[in-house]
N, C-alpha and C positions, 0 to 999 in steps of 0.2 A: 603425180598431182600434189601440189602443196597443201598441207593441212596446217598444223601448228609449227611445222618446220619448213624451211626453204626448200625449193626444188633441189633434188639430189643430182649431182653430176655423175656420169658413168664413165669408167675407164675404157678407152678405145682399144687397149691391147697393142700388140706390135705386128699384127697381121690383118688381113681384111676382116672386118666385123660389121654386121648390121647393127646400127645403133637404134633405129626406129623402123618399124614395118607396119604398113596398113594393108589390110586384106579386103578387097571389095567382095560383096556378096554376089551370088549368081543372078541377082535381080536388079542390080544397080551399079552404074559406073560413077566415078567421081571426077571432078574437074579441079585441077590445082590452081590455087590463087598465089600462094607464096610459101617459102620455106627458108630455114636458116639454121645456124649452129653457132656455138661459142666454145672455144677451147680455153683452158686455164693456163697452159704454157705452150710455147712453140715446140714442135716436134724436133727430135735430134737429127733428122735427115728429111729431105724433101718427101712430102706426103700428099695424100689426096682424100677429099671427101666428095662423094658422088650421090646424086639423086637419080634412081632408076626404077623402071618397072621390070619385074621378072615374072616368069611362069611358075617358079617354085618358091616355096616358103623357106625362110630360115627358121630355126628353132629358137624361140624367143621367150622372155618372161611375158606372160599374157597380160594385156591391159584389162582393166575392169571397165564396165560400162560408164561409170562416173569419171573415168580418166579420159574418155573420148568426148571432148566438149565441143558443142556446136558454136560457130561464130555468132549466130543469132540466138539469144537466150530464149526466144519464143519458138524456136524450131523444135520439131520432134526429135527424139533420140536418134543417134546415128544408126545406120544399118550395117556398118562395117562388121565383118566377122571377127569375133574375139576368140582367143585361144593361143596355145603355145606354138602352133603352126599357122597362125593368122596374124591378128593385130597385136603388137607388143613391142618390146624394147630389149636391148642388150642381148644379142644372139649368143648362144653357146655352140651352134652349128650352122653353117651357111647354106647347106642344101646344094643340090646340083642344078645350077641355072643353065638352061640350054638356049633360052631366047631372052633378050633384054632390049629395052629401049632406054637410052640415056637422055635425061632431061636437063641436067646441069652437072658440072664438075668444077670443083674449086681446088686448084693446086696450092699447096702450102709450102713455101720455101723453108729451108732449114734454119736460116739465121733468125734468132730472136729479134724482134723489132722490124724485121723485113716485111712483115705483113700484119694487117689487123687480124686479131684472133677471133673476131666476130664477123660472120658473113650473113647476108640477107639478100634474097632475090624475090621480086614480085613480078609476075607476068602481066602484060597488058591484056585486056579482056579478049582481044582477037587472037592471041597466041597461047592461051592457057592449054596445057596438055590435058588430055583426057585419059584416065586409067580405066581400062575395059573391065567388064565383069569378070569375076573369078581370077583376078591378077593380084600381084603384090607390089606395092610401092615401098622402096627401101631407101633409107639414108645409110650409106656404108662409108666407113672410115678405114683407110689403109695407112697406118703409121709405120714407117720403115724400121726405126730402131728404138724409139722410146714412146711409151704410152703417154697420153694426155687425157685429162678429164674433159668430157664434152656434155653439153646440153644441146638438144636439137628439137625442132618443131616443124610441123607442116600445117598449112591452112588450106582447106579444100571446100568445095561445094558439092552437096549430094543432090 
């Protein structure tokens, strides 16, 4: 969350890495509205960024409650579960995913200038994915040969 400094980008690394993770509580599901990311440089080889639901958490840097901001400023605080194996960013361990639902995938070609390094997707109201209770929504980046710095975001309704 920005304060007196701008939002910080996070390195993707050169293997699969969860960049952002949301953990739904056992009492509430969420509905996705939109998501996106921005890279500072094109990867050195064809790479992929994906948005998926998993049954297992990655180990992440835990978000704080003030970092999970509602779309509506009058809405109550989010009920997302916070913690290092819940809602957070920049994973240090991916965990063992045995079941996943893929909602969107963006292939990034290797040539600089061959693609826009910013991606945004918004679902139509009738097609918005629902993340079930006690599940994990992840933005994962797999950069094949060279890391890039990324910022990413997800908009949802509780």
